[in-house]
PAZAPA-4460 file (N, C-alpha, C; in steps of 0.05 Angstrom, whole numbers, plus 32768, in hexadecimal, padded with zeros to 4 digits):
% residues 176
    n_x    n_y    n_z   ca_x   ca_y   ca_z    c_x    c_y    c_z   seq   type   mol
   7B56   761F   8040   7B6C   7611   8034   7B77   7621   801C     1      M     A
   7B91   7623   801B   7B9E   7632   8005   7BA4   761E   7FEE     2      I     A
   7B9C   7625   7FD7   7BA2   7615   7FBF   7BBC   761D   7FB3     3      E     A
   7BCD   760B   7FAF   7BE6   7610   7FA3   7BE8   7604   7F87     4      L     A
   7BEB   7614   7F73   7BED   760B   7F58   7C09   7611   7F4D     5      D     A
   7C19   75FD   7F4B   7C35   7600   7F43   7C38   760B   7F27     6      L     A
   7C24   7607   7F16   7C26   760F   7EFA   7C1A   762B   7EF4     7      F     A
   7C0D   7637   7F07   7C02   7652   7F04   7C09   7663   7F1C     8      H     A
   7C20   766E   7F1C   7C29   767F   7F33   7C24   769B   7F2B     9      Q     A
   7C18   76AA   7F3F   7C14   76C6   7F3B   7C03   76CC   7F21    10      D     A
   7BF2   76BA   7F19   7BE2   76BE   7F02   7BF0   76B9   7EE8    11      G     A
   7C0A   76B2   7EE9   7C19   76AE   7ED1   7C1C   7690   7ECD    12      K     A
   7C19   7687   7EB4   7C1C   766B   7EAE   7C39   7665   7EA9    13      K     A
   7C45   7653   7EBA   7C61   764C   7EB6   7C63   762F   7EA9    14      S     A
   7C53   761D   7EB4   7C53   7601   7EA9   7C6D   75F3   7EAB    15      G     A
   7C6F   75DB   7EA3   7C87   75CC   7EA1   7C92   75D1   7E86    16      F     A
   7CAB   75D8   7E86   7CB9   75DF   7E6C   7CD0   75CD   7E68    17      N     A
   7CD3   75C5   7E4F   7CEC   75B8   7E46   7CFA   75CF   7E38    18      I     A
   7D12   75D6   7E43   7D1F   75EE   7E3C   7D35   75E9   7E28    19      I     A
   7D3C   75FE   7E1A   7D54   7600   7E08   7D68   7612   7E16    20      K     A
   7D80   7609   7E19   7D95   7619   7E25   7D90   761B   7E43    21      G     A
   7D9E   762E   7E50   7D9C   7632   7E6D   7D8B   764A   7E72    22      D     A
   7D71   7645   7E79   7D5F   765B   7E7E   7D65   766A   7E96    23      S     A
   7D74   765E   7EA9   7D7A   766C   7EC3   7D94   767C   7EC0    24      T     A
   7DA3   7679   7EAB   7DBD   7687   7EA7   7DCF   7683   7EBF    25      K     A
   7DCD   766B   7ECB   7DDF   7663   7EE1   7DD7   766D   7EFC    26      G     A
   7DC1   767C   7EFF   7DBA   7687   7F1A   7DAA   7674   7F2B    27      H     A
   7DA0   765E   7F20   7D8E   764D   7F30   7D73   765A   7F33    28      G     A
   7D64   7655   7F48   7D4A   7661   7F4C   7D35   7654   7F3B    29      G     A
   7D20   7663   7F36   7D08   7659   7F27   7D12   764F   7F0B    30      F     A
   7D0A   7638   7F04   7D10   762C   7EEA   7D29   761B   7EEC    31      G     A
   7D38   761B   7F02   7D50   760B   7F04   7D46   75ED   7F06    32      A     A
   7D55   75DB   7EFA   7D4E   75BF   7EFC   7D3C   75B6   7EE6    33      G     A
   7D34   75C7   7ED4   7D23   75BF   7EBD   7D35   75AD   7EAA    34      L     A
   7D27   759D   7E9B   7D36   758A   7E8A   7D3D   7597   7E6F    35      V     A
   7D57   7595   7E68   7D60   759F   7E4F   7D64   7589   7E3C    36      N     A
   7D53   7589   7E27   7D55   7572   7E13   7D61   757B   7DF9    37      L     A
   7D71   758F   7DF9   7D7E   7598   7DE1   7D8D   7582   7DD2    38      D     A
   7D9B   7571   7DE1   7DAB   755D   7DD6   7D9F   7541   7DD5    39      N     A
   7D84   753F   7DD8   7D76   7526   7DD9   7D68   7522   7DBE    40      M     A
   7D6C   750A   7DB2   7D5F   7504   7D98   7D51   74EA   7D9A    41      T     A
   7D37   74E9   7D95   7D29   74CF   7D95   7D2A   74C2   7D79    42      P     A
   7D35   74AA   7D78   7D37   749A   7D60   7D23   7483   7D62    43      V     A
   7D11   7482   7D4E   7CFE   746C   7D4E   7D06   7457   7D3A    44      I     A
   7D07   743E   7D44   7D10   7428   7D33   7CF7   7417   7D2E    45      I     A
   7CF1   7414   7D14   7CDC   7402   7D0B   7CE8   73E6   7D08    46      D     A
   7CE2   73D4   7D1A   7CEF   73BA   7D1A   7CE9   73AA   7D01    47      V     A
   7CD1   73AA   7CF8   7CC9   7399   7CE1   7CD6   73A4   7CC7    48      A     A
   7CD7   73BF   7CC4   7CE2   73CB   7CAC   7D00   73CE   7CAE    49      A     A
   7D0C   73CC   7CC6   7D29   73CF   7CC8   7D32   73EB   7CC2    50      G     A
   7D22   73FE   7CCB   7D28   741A   7CC5   7D29   742B   7CDF    51      K     A
   7D39   7440   7CDE   7D3B   7452   7CF5   7D37   746E   7CEB    52      A     A
   7D2A   747F   7CFB   7D26   749B   7CF4   7D23   74AC   7D0C    53      E     A
   7D2C   74C4   7D0A   7D28   74D7   7D20   7D0C   74E3   7D1E    54      V     A
   7CFE   74E4   7D35   7CE4   74F0   7D36   7CE2   7501   7D50    55      D     A
   7CE7   751A   7D4D   7CE7   752C   7D65   7CCD   752D   7D74    56      M     A
   7CB7   7526   7D67   7C9E   7525   7D74   7C9D   7511   7D8B    57      G     A
   7CAE   74FE   7D8B   7CB0   74EB   7DA1   7CB8   74F7   7DBC    58      A     A
   7CC4   750F   7DBB   7CCB   751C   7DD4   7CB2   7522   7DE5    59      L     A
   7C9C   7525   7DD7   7C82   752B   7DE4   7C6E   7515   7DDF    60      H     A
   7C78   74FC   7DD9   7C66   74E5   7DD3   7C54   74EB   7DBC    61      A     A
   7C5D   74FA   7DA8   7C4E   7501   7D91   7C5C   74FA   7D77    62      R     A
   7C6A   74E4   7D77   7C78   74DB   7D5E   7C63   74D2   7D4A    63      S     A
   7C6B   74CF   7D31   7C58   74C6   7D1D   7C4C   74AB   7D23    64      D     A
   7C5C   749A   7D2D   7C51   747E   7D34   7C3F   747F   7D4B    65      V     A
   7C41   7493   7D5D   7C30   7494   7D75   7C16   74A3   7D71    66      E     A
   7C14   74B2   7D5B   7BFB   74C2   7D57   7BE3   74B1   7D52    67      R     A
   7BCD   74B9   7D5E   7BB3   74AC   7D5B   7BB3   7490   7D66    68      R     A
   7BC4   748B   7D7A   7BC6   7471   7D87   7BC0   7474   7DA5    69      I     A
   7BAF   7464   7DAF   7BAA   7464   7DCD   7BBC   744E   7DD9    70      R     A
   7BCD   7457   7DEB   7BE1   7445   7DF7   7BD7   7439   7E11    71      F     A
   7BE2   7421   7E15   7BDC   7412   7E2E   7BF7   7406   7E37    72      S     A
   7BF9   7400   7E51   7C10   73F2   7E5B   7C0B   73D5   7E5C    73      A     A
   7BF6   73CB   7E4F   7BEE   73AF   7E4F   7BEF   73A4   7E31    74      N     A
   7C02   7392   7E2C   7C05   7387   7E11   7BEB   7379   7E08    75      K     A
   7BDC   736E   7E1A   7BC3   735F   7E13   7BAF   7371   7E06    76      A     A
   7BB0   738B   7E0A   7B9E   739E   7DFC   7BA2   739F   7DDF    77      D     A
   7BB8   7394   7DD4   7BBE   7394   7DB8   7BB2   737D   7DA9    78      L     A
   7BA5   736B   7DB8   7B97   7354   7DAC   7BA9   7343   7D9B    79      Q     A
   7BC2   7341   7DA3   7BD6   732F   7D96   7BE2   733A   7D7D    80      G     A
   7BDD   7353   7D76   7BE8   735E   7D5D   7BFA   7375   7D63    81      G     A
   7C02   7383   7D4E   7C13   739B   7D52   7C2E   7399   7D45    82      G     A
   7C3B   73AF   7D42   7C55   73B2   7D35   7C68   73BE   7D4B    83      K     A
   7C7F   73B2   7D4D   7C92   73BA   7D62   7CA4   73D1   7D58    84      K     A
   7CA8   73E4   7D6A   7CBA   73FB   7D66   7CCC   73FD   7D7F    85      Y     A
   7CE3   7409   7D7B   7CF4   7410   7D91   7CF7   742F   7D90    86      W     A
   7CF3   743C   7DA7   7CF8   7458   7DA9   7D13   745A   7DB7    87      L     A
   7D27   7463   7DA9   7D43   7464   7DB5   7D49   7482   7DBA    88      V     A
   7D4E   7488   7DD2   7D56   74A3   7DDA   7D74   74A5   7DD7    89      W     A
   7D7D   74B7   7DC6   7D9A   74BC   7DC2   7DA1   74D7   7DCC    90      I     A
   7DB4   74D7   7DDE   7DBE   74F1   7DE9   7DDB   74F6   7DDE    91      N     A
   7DE0   750E   7DD5   7DFA   7516   7DCC   7E06   752A   7DE0    92      T     A
   7E20   752C   7DE0   7E2E   753F   7DF0   7E45   754A   7DE1    93      E     A
   7E4E   7562   7DE8   7E66   756E   7DDB   7E7D   756A   7DED    94      V     A
   7E92   755E   7DE2   7EAB   755B   7DF2   7EC0   756C   7DE5    95      T     A
   7ED8   756D   7DEF   7EEE   757D   7DE4   7EF5   7571   7DC8    96      K     A
   7EF1   7557   7DC4   7EF5   754B   7DA9   7EE0   7551   7D95    97      E     A
   7EC8   7559   7D9F   7EB1   755E   7D8E   7E98   754F   7D98    98      G     A
   7E82   7552   7D8A   7E6A   7545   7D93   7E6B   7526   7D91    99      P     A
   7E5C   7519   7DA3   7E5D   74FC   7DA3   7E42   74F1   7DAD   100      R     A
   7E3C   74D8   7DA6   7E25   74CB   7DB2   7E2C   74C2   7DCE   101      Y     A
   7E1D   74CD   7DE1   7E24   74C8   7DFD   7E13   74B3   7E0B   102      A     A
   7DF9   74B5   7E07   7DE7   74A3   7E15   7DD1   7499   7E02   103      G     A
   7DC7   7481   7E07   7DB1   7475   7DF6   7DA2   7462   7E08   104      A     A
   7D88   7463   7E04   7D77   7450   7E13   7D5E   744A   7E01   105      A     A
   7D56   7431   7E01   7D40   7428   7DF0   7D27   7420   7E00   106      A     A
   7D11   7429   7DF6   7CF7   7422   7E02   7CE5   7416   7DEC   107      A     A
   7CD7   7401   7DF3   7CC6   73F2   7DE1   7CAB   73FF   7DDC   108      E     A
   7CA1   73FD   7DC4   7C86   7404   7DBD   7C7B   73F0   7DAA   109      M     A
   7C62   73E8   7DAD   7C54   73D8   7D99   7C3B   73E6   7D91   110      I     A
   7C37   73E9   7D76   7C20   73F8   7D6C   7C0F   73E6   7D5B   111      I     A
   7BF5   73E4   7D62   7BE2   73D5   7D52   7BD0   73E9   7D45   112      H     A
   7BD8   73F2   7D2D   7BCB   7409   7D20   7BAE   7403   7D19   113      R     A
   7BA7   73EA   7D12   7B8C   73E4   7D0A   7B78   73E9   7D20   114      E     A
   7B7F   73E4   7D39   7B6C   73E9   7D4F   7B74   7402   7D5E   115      I     A
   7B87   7411   7D54   7B90   742A   7D60   7B98   7428   7D7D   116      K     A
   7BA7   7412   7D83   7BB0   740D   7D9E   7BCE   7409   7D9E   117      R     A
   7BDA   740F   7DB4   7BF8   740B   7DB6   7BFF   7403   7DD2   118      G     A
   7C17   73F7   7DD3   7C23   73F0   7DED   7C3C   7400   7DF1   119      Y     A
   7C3E   740C   7E08   7C57   7419   7E12   7C53   741E   7E2F   120      K     A
   7C69   741F   7E3D   7C68   7426   7E59   7C75   7442   7E5B   121      V     A
   7C64   7456   7E5E   7C6D   7472   7E5E   7C84   7476   7E72   122      L     A
   7C80   746C   7E8A   7C96   746F   7E9E   7CB0   7464   7E94   123      A     A
   7CB0   744E   7E86   7CC8   7443   7E7B   7CD5   7455   7E66   124      D     A
   7CC4   7461   7E55   7CCE   7473   7E40   7CDB   748B   7E4E   125      H     A
   7CCE   7496   7E62   7CDA   74AE   7E70   7CF3   74A6   7E7F   126      V     A
   7CF3   7490   7E8C   7D0B   7487   7E9B   7D23   7482   7E87   127      N     A
   7D1D   7476   7E70   7D32   7471   7E5C   7D3D   748C   7E52   128      K     A
   7D2B   749F   7E4D   7D35   74B9   7E43   7D48   74C6   7E58   129      M     A
   7D40   74C3   7E72   7D51   74CE   7E88   7D6B   74C0   7E88   130      D     A
   7D6B   74A6   7E85   7D85   7497   7E85   7D97   749F   7E6F   131      K     A
   7D8C   74A2   7E57   7D9B   74AB   7E3F   7DA6   74C7   7E44   132      A     A
   7D96   74D8   7E4E   7D9D   74F4   7E54   7DB5   74F5   7E67   133      L     A
   7DB7   74E1   7E7A   7DCE   74DF   7E8D   7DE5   74D1   7E81   134      K     A
   7DE4   74C8   7E68   7DFB   74BB   7E5B   7DFD   749D   7E5E   135      G     A
   7DE7   7491   7E68   7DE6   7474   7E6B   7DDF   7467   7E50   136      N     A
   7DE6   744E   7E4C   7DE0   743F   7E34   7DD0   7427   7E3D   137      V     A
   7DB6   7425   7E35   7DA4   740F   7E3C   7D97   7405   7E24   138      I     A
   7DA3   73F2   7E16   7D98   73E7   7DFD   7D95   73C9   7DFE   139      L     A
   7D99   73BD   7E15   7D99   73A0   7E19   7D7F   7393   7E0F   140      E     A
   7D69   73A0   7E13   7D4F   7394   7E0B   7D4B   7392   7DEC   141      A     A
   7D59   73A1   7DDD   7D56   73A2   7DC0   7D60   7388   7DB3   142      M     A
   7D52   7380   7D9E   7D5B   7369   7D8F   7D72   7371   7D7D   143      D     A
   7D82   735D   7D75   7D9B   7362   7D65   7D95   7370   7D4A   144      M     A
   7D80   7369   7D3B   7D7C   7378   7D22   7D76   7395   7D27   145      P     A
   7D67   739C   7D3D   7D61   73B8   7D43   7D7A   73C7   7D4C   146      S     A
   7D8B   73B9   7D5B   7DA5   73C5   7D63   7DB6   73CC   7D4A   147      K     A
   7DB6   73BA   7D36   7DC5   73BF   7D1E   7DBA   73D7   7D0F   148      K     A
   7D9F   73D9   7D0E   7D93   73F0   7D01   7D9C   740A   7D0F   149      V     A
   7D9B   7409   7D29   7DA3   7421   7D39   7DC0   7428   7D34   150      L     A
   7DD2   7414   7D36   7DEE   7419   7D32   7DF3   7424   7D16   151      R     A
   7DE7   7419   7D02   7DEB   7423   7CE6   7DE0   743F   7CE3   152      D     A
   7DC9   7445   7CEF   7DBD   745F   7CEF   7DD0   7474   7CFC   153      F     A
   7DDA   746E   7D13   7DEC   7481   7D22   7E05   7485   7D12   154      L     A
   7E11   7471   7D06   7E28   7473   7CF6   7E24   7485   7CDE   155      R     A
   7E0D   7480   7CD1   7E07   748F   7CB8   7E01   74AC   7CBD   156      Q     A
   7DF2   74B3   7CD3   7DEA   74CE   7CD8   7E01   74DF   7CE0   157      V     A
   7E13   74D6   7CF1   7E29   74E5   7CFA   7E41   74D3   7D00   158      A     A
   7E50   74CC   7CEB   7E67   74BA   7CEF   7E7C   74C3   7D03   159      P     A
   7E80   74DE   7D04   7E94   74E8   7D17   7E8A   74E6   7D33   160      E     A
   7E70   74E8   7D38   7E65   74E5   7D53   7E67   74C7   7D5A   161      Q     A
   7E62   74B5   7D48   7E65   7499   7D4D   7E81   7491   7D55   162      W     A
   7E96   749E   7D48   7EB1   7498   7D4E   7EB8   749F   7D6B   163      E     A
   7EAC   74B5   7D75   7EB0   74BF   7D90   7E9C   74B5   7DA4   164      R     A
   7E8A   74A4   7D9C   7E73   749B   7DAD   7E7B   748E   7DC7   165      A     A
   7E6A   748F   7DDA   7E6C   7483   7DF4   7E76   7465   7DEE   166      N     A
   7E8C   745C   7DFA   7E95   7440   7DF5   7E80   742B   7DFC   167      P     A
   7E70   7430   7E10   7E5A   741D   7E17   7E46   741B   7E00   168      E     A
   7E3F   7431   7DF3   7E2D   7431   7DDD   7E38   7420   7DC7   169      L     A
   7E52   7424   7DC0   7E5E   7415   7DAB   7E5F   73F8   7DB2   170      K     A
   7E64   73F1   7DCB   7E65   73D5   7DD4   7E4B   73C7   7DD1   171      A     A
   7E35   73D5   7DD8   7E1B   73C9   7DD7   7E11   73C6   7DBB   172      Q     A
   7E1C   73D5   7DA8   7E14   73D4   7D8C   7E2A   73C6   7D7A   173      L     A
   7E3E   73BA   7D87   7E53   73AC   7D79   7E4D   738F   7D76   174      A     A
   7E49   7386   7D5D   7E46   7369   7D58   7E48   7365   7D3B   175      F     A
   7E4C   734D   7D32   7E4D   7347   7D15   7E4B   7329   7D13   176      E     A
***
């Protein structure tokens, strides 16, 4: 039986790479189809504190709030406690008018720091990142105060991008 190891070809370690730029220079072939996350930004919203911050560690599930936490897809493992967070994937794109917020999708996390346990569905986080990367806006699950925090954060960080933002993003974050 021949063993095929996709990550070690010809004795060279290639692994799964998240790339910057176009590593294939347009020719296709090996490395084509890898995910380019240059324009993806993870924004973590602390629901209780009403704060939002960028934490690039979330791209690899290593944000400050996720560190030293063992996650489960079962909320019962939190023993009824925990603090709620939203991980919002924000994708930007450059248009002829300039850069704009193009896609956004929110995934829930609950962290019970005292018992070092957390709730998140990893597949949901990955799927939401993919949806944001494709320019979709999926924020329906977020509560109104968290949406307001996100809207205010995006406006403050880059007002010009907010002005050119995907109309669906503006619609889902428009309320008063």
